[in-house]
C-alpha positions as CSV (number, residue, x, y, z in Angstrom):
1,X,160.5,-90.4,-16.4
2,X,157.4,-88.6,-17.8
3,X,159.6,-85.6,-18.8
4,X,162.2,-87.9,-20.3
5,X,159.6,-89.7,-22.5
6,X,158.4,-86.2,-23.7
7,X,161.9,-85.3,-24.7
8,X,162.3,-88.6,-26.5
9,X,159.1,-87.9,-28.5
10,X,160.5,-84.5,-29.4
11,X,163.8,-86.0,-30.5
12,X,161.9,-88.5,-32.7
13,X,160.0,-85.7,-34.4
14,X,163.2,-83.8,-35.1
15,X,164.8,-87.0,-36.5
16,X,161.7,-87.5,-38.7
17,X,161.9,-83.9,-40.0
18,X,165.5,-84.6,-40.9
19,X,164.7,-87.5,-43.2
20,X,164.8,-87.1,-46.9
21,X,161.2,-88.1,-47.4
22,X,159.6,-84.7,-48.3
23,X,156.1,-85.6,-47.1
24,X,157.4,-86.9,-43.7
25,X,159.5,-83.7,-43.4
26,X,156.6,-81.4,-44.0
27,X,154.3,-83.3,-41.6
28,X,156.9,-83.3,-38.9
29,X,157.8,-79.7,-39.5
30,X,154.2,-78.7,-39.1
31,X,153.9,-80.5,-35.8
32,X,157.2,-79.2,-34.6
33,X,156.5,-75.6,-35.4
34,X,153.3,-75.8,-33.4
35,X,155.0,-77.5,-30.5
36,X,158.0,-75.0,-30.5
37,X,155.7,-71.9,-30.6
38,X,152.8,-73.0,-28.4
39,X,154.1,-75.5,-25.9
40,X,157.8,-75.4,-25.4
41,X,159.8,-72.2,-26.2
42,X,159.1,-69.1,-24.1
43,X,157.8,-66.1,-26.1
44,X,159.8,-63.5,-24.1
45,X,163.3,-64.9,-23.6
46,X,166.0,-67.1,-25.1
47,X,166.9,-70.5,-23.6
48,X,170.2,-71.0,-21.8
49,X,172.8,-73.6,-22.1
50,X,173.3,-75.7,-19.0
51,X,176.8,-74.2,-18.4
52,X,175.4,-70.6,-18.7
53,X,173.1,-71.0,-15.7
54,X,173.8,-69.2,-12.5
55,X,175.0,-72.0,-10.2
56,X,175.7,-69.6,-7.3
57,X,171.9,-69.1,-7.0
58,X,171.1,-72.8,-6.6
59,X,169.0,-73.5,-3.5
60,X,170.7,-75.1,-0.5
61,X,167.9,-77.6,0.0
62,X,169.0,-80.8,-1.8
63,X,165.6,-81.7,-3.1
64,X,165.0,-78.2,-4.5
65,X,168.5,-78.1,-5.8
66,X,167.9,-81.4,-7.7
67,X,164.7,-80.0,-9.2
68,X,166.4,-76.8,-10.5
69,X,169.3,-78.8,-12.0
70,X,166.7,-81.0,-13.8
71,X,164.9,-78.0,-15.2
72,X,168.3,-76.6,-16.4
73,X,169.2,-80.0,-18.0
74,X,165.8,-80.1,-19.8
75,X,166.2,-76.5,-21.0
76,X,169.7,-77.3,-22.4
77,X,168.3,-80.4,-24.2
78,X,165.5,-78.4,-25.8
79,X,167.9,-75.6,-26.8
80,X,170.1,-78.1,-28.6
81,X,167.2,-79.8,-30.3
82,X,165.8,-76.6,-31.6
83,X,169.3,-75.6,-32.8
84,X,169.5,-78.8,-34.8
85,X,166.0,-78.1,-36.2
86,X,166.9,-74.6,-37.3
87,X,170.4,-75.2,-38.7
88,X,170.0,-78.6,-40.3
89,X,166.3,-78.9,-41.2
90,X,165.0,-75.4,-41.7
91,X,168.3,-74.3,-43.2
92,X,168.4,-77.3,-45.5
93,X,164.8,-76.8,-46.6
94,X,165.6,-73.2,-47.6
95,X,168.3,-74.4,-50.1
96,X,166.0,-76.8,-51.9
97,X,165.6,-76.4,-55.7
98,X,161.8,-76.6,-55.7
99,X,160.2,-73.2,-55.3
100,X,157.2,-74.6,-53.5
101,X,159.5,-76.4,-51.0
102,X,161.6,-73.3,-50.4
103,X,158.5,-71.2,-49.8
104,X,157.1,-73.8,-47.5
105,X,160.2,-73.6,-45.3
106,X,160.4,-69.8,-45.7
107,X,156.9,-69.7,-44.1
108,X,158.0,-71.9,-41.3
109,X,161.0,-69.7,-40.7
110,X,158.9,-66.6,-40.6
111,X,156.4,-68.2,-38.2
112,X,159.2,-69.0,-35.7
113,X,160.9,-65.6,-36.2
114,X,157.6,-63.8,-35.6
115,X,156.7,-65.8,-32.4
116,X,159.8,-66.6,-30.4
117,X,163.2,-65.0,-29.7
118,X,165.1,-68.3,-29.7
119,X,167.6,-68.5,-32.6
120,X,166.1,-65.2,-34.0
121,X,169.5,-63.9,-35.3
122,X,170.1,-67.1,-37.2
123,X,166.5,-67.3,-38.6
124,X,166.5,-63.6,-39.5
125,X,169.8,-64.2,-41.5
126,X,168.2,-67.1,-43.3
127,X,165.1,-65.1,-44.3
128,X,167.3,-62.2,-45.4
129,X,169.5,-64.4,-47.5
130,X,166.5,-65.4,-49.5
131,X,166.5,-61.9,-51.0
132,X,169.2,-63.3,-53.2
133,X,167.3,-66.4,-54.2
134,X,167.4,-67.1,-58.0
135,X,163.6,-67.5,-58.0
136,X,161.8,-64.1,-58.1
137,X,158.8,-65.6,-56.3
138,X,161.0,-66.7,-53.3
139,X,162.9,-63.4,-53.2
140,X,159.7,-61.3,-53.4
141,X,158.2,-63.5,-50.6
142,X,161.3,-62.8,-48.4
143,X,160.7,-59.0,-49.0
144,X,157.1,-59.4,-47.9
145,X,157.9,-61.5,-44.9
146,X,160.6,-59.1,-43.7
147,X,158.2,-56.2,-44.0
148,X,155.5,-58.1,-42.1
149,X,158.0,-59.0,-39.4
150,X,159.0,-55.3,-38.9
151,X,155.3,-54.4,-38.8
152,X,154.7,-56.9,-36.0
153,X,158.0,-56.0,-34.2
154,X,159.0,-52.4,-34.9
155,X,161.9,-52.7,-32.4
156,X,163.5,-55.2,-34.7
157,X,163.9,-52.8,-37.5
158,X,167.5,-52.1,-36.5
159,X,168.3,-55.8,-36.4
160,X,166.9,-56.1,-39.9
161,X,168.9,-53.1,-41.1
162,X,172.1,-54.8,-39.8
163,X,171.2,-58.0,-41.5
164,X,170.7,-56.1,-44.8
165,X,174.1,-54.5,-44.3
166,X,175.6,-58.0,-43.9
167,X,173.7,-59.2,-46.9
168,X,174.8,-56.3,-49.1
169,X,178.5,-56.8,-48.2
170,X,178.5,-60.3,-49.7
171,X,180.5,-60.2,-52.9
172,X,178.3,-62.6,-54.9
173,X,175.0,-60.7,-54.8
174,X,173.3,-60.1,-58.1
175,X,171.8,-56.8,-59.1
176,X,168.3,-58.1,-58.6
177,X,169.2,-59.1,-55.0
178,X,170.2,-55.5,-54.3
179,X,166.9,-54.4,-55.7
180,X,165.0,-56.6,-53.3
181,X,167.2,-55.4,-50.4
182,X,166.5,-51.8,-51.4
183,X,162.8,-52.4,-51.2
184,X,163.1,-53.6,-47.6
185,X,165.4,-50.7,-46.8
186,X,163.0,-48.2,-48.1
187,X,160.2,-49.6,-46.1
188,X,162.3,-49.0,-42.9
189,X,163.5,-45.5,-43.8
190,X,159.9,-44.3,-44.4
191,X,158.9,-44.8,-40.8
192,X,160.8,-42.0,-38.9
193,X,163.9,-44.1,-37.8
194,X,165.9,-43.2,-34.7
195,X,169.3,-41.7,-35.2
196,X,171.2,-45.0,-34.6
197,X,168.8,-46.8,-37.0
198,X,169.1,-44.0,-39.6
199,X,172.9,-44.3,-39.4
200,X,172.8,-48.1,-39.9
201,X,170.4,-47.6,-42.9
202,X,172.6,-44.9,-44.4
203,X,175.7,-47.2,-44.3
204,X,173.8,-49.8,-46.4
205,X,172.5,-47.1,-48.8
206,X,176.0,-45.7,-49.3
207,X,177.5,-49.1,-49.8
208,X,175.0,-49.8,-52.5
209,X,175.5,-46.4,-54.0
210,X,179.3,-46.9,-54.1
211,X,178.8,-50.2,-55.9
212,X,176.7,-48.7,-58.6
213,X,179.1,-45.8,-59.1
214,X,182.0,-48.3,-59.3
215,X,180.1,-50.3,-61.9
216,X,179.5,-47.0,-63.9
217,X,175.8,-47.7,-63.6
218,X,174.6,-44.3,-62.3
219,X,171.6,-44.5,-64.6
220,X,170.3,-47.7,-63.1
221,X,166.8,-47.5,-61.8
222,X,167.9,-48.6,-58.4
223,X,170.1,-45.4,-58.1
224,X,166.9,-43.3,-57.9
225,X,165.6,-45.5,-55.0
226,X,168.9,-45.2,-53.2
227,X,169.1,-41.5,-53.6
228,X,165.6,-41.1,-52.4
229,X,166.4,-43.2,-49.4
230,X,169.6,-41.1,-48.7
231,X,167.6,-37.9,-48.9
232,X,164.9,-39.1,-46.7
233,X,167.3,-40.2,-44.0
234,X,169.3,-37.0,-43.7
235,X,167.0,-35.3,-41.2
236,X,167.1,-38.4,-38.9
237,X,170.9,-38.8,-38.9
238,X,173.1,-38.1,-35.9
239,X,174.7,-34.7,-36.2
240,X,178.2,-36.2,-36.3
241,X,177.5,-38.5,-39.3
242,X,180.3,-38.0,-41.9
243,X,179.6,-38.6,-45.6
244,X,183.3,-38.4,-46.3
245,X,184.2,-39.1,-50.0
246,X,180.6,-39.7,-50.9
247,X,180.1,-35.9,-51.3
248,X,182.3,-35.8,-54.4
249,X,180.3,-38.7,-56.1
250,X,177.0,-37.2,-55.2
251,X,178.1,-33.9,-56.7
252,X,179.2,-35.6,-59.9
253,X,175.8,-37.2,-60.3
254,X,174.0,-33.9,-59.5
255,X,176.0,-32.3,-62.3
256,X,175.8,-34.9,-65.1
257,X,173.4,-37.7,-64.1
258,X,170.0,-38.3,-65.5
259,X,167.4,-35.6,-64.6
260,X,165.6,-37.6,-61.9
261,X,168.9,-38.5,-60.2
262,X,170.1,-34.9,-60.3
263,X,166.9,-33.7,-58.6
């Protein structure tokens, strides 16, 4: 009964954060973020759905068995509530028109991403997508937060690189969004990436490179950043990495592009 009442309070907070009243949302979100990070969600593993638990390992003793099943049920409820919070409340806040409101929710997303692994792929995607936000303040904040995240969690650099790859393959990205993505890419490539990470980064650089060439925009200032990134990654690439058709385009720019690009 005690646990059920705690879950009920948690549900009420999530429902309050889902309301349209902005002040109520912010107050509930502040409380929920603290509760998620400090009291409920484990810092070193993701929660499991009830159906994903290992039922073959249930204890034979009926009393112990009942306790384990209750813990699994609670874990399932918490996982679903946090999923609602992330997808509906956090995700909705990040799409607000107000820059101040978007940045408020962007901070909340970063705090969760930096503290717990639960829903980290979804939250990382949300933060990465803000590189394409029409507000330069919000997009620049997303760059800063991604760089801080990788500084705190170096092993997540490859996950960030894959998110940037997904982001860059979206067809509706503006040139400015690519610039912000390039800033994050360069911050990863400067730190001696492993061969698999270098390969993932190179795929994104080459995609951006191909887009600029297709747009006949080889003089664009972003081209210099891309070519610097490509050159810096070459020593870290796996030996079997194939540049394929990109060699011809690189040769063309080396022959007739602007001097900094040719160098």
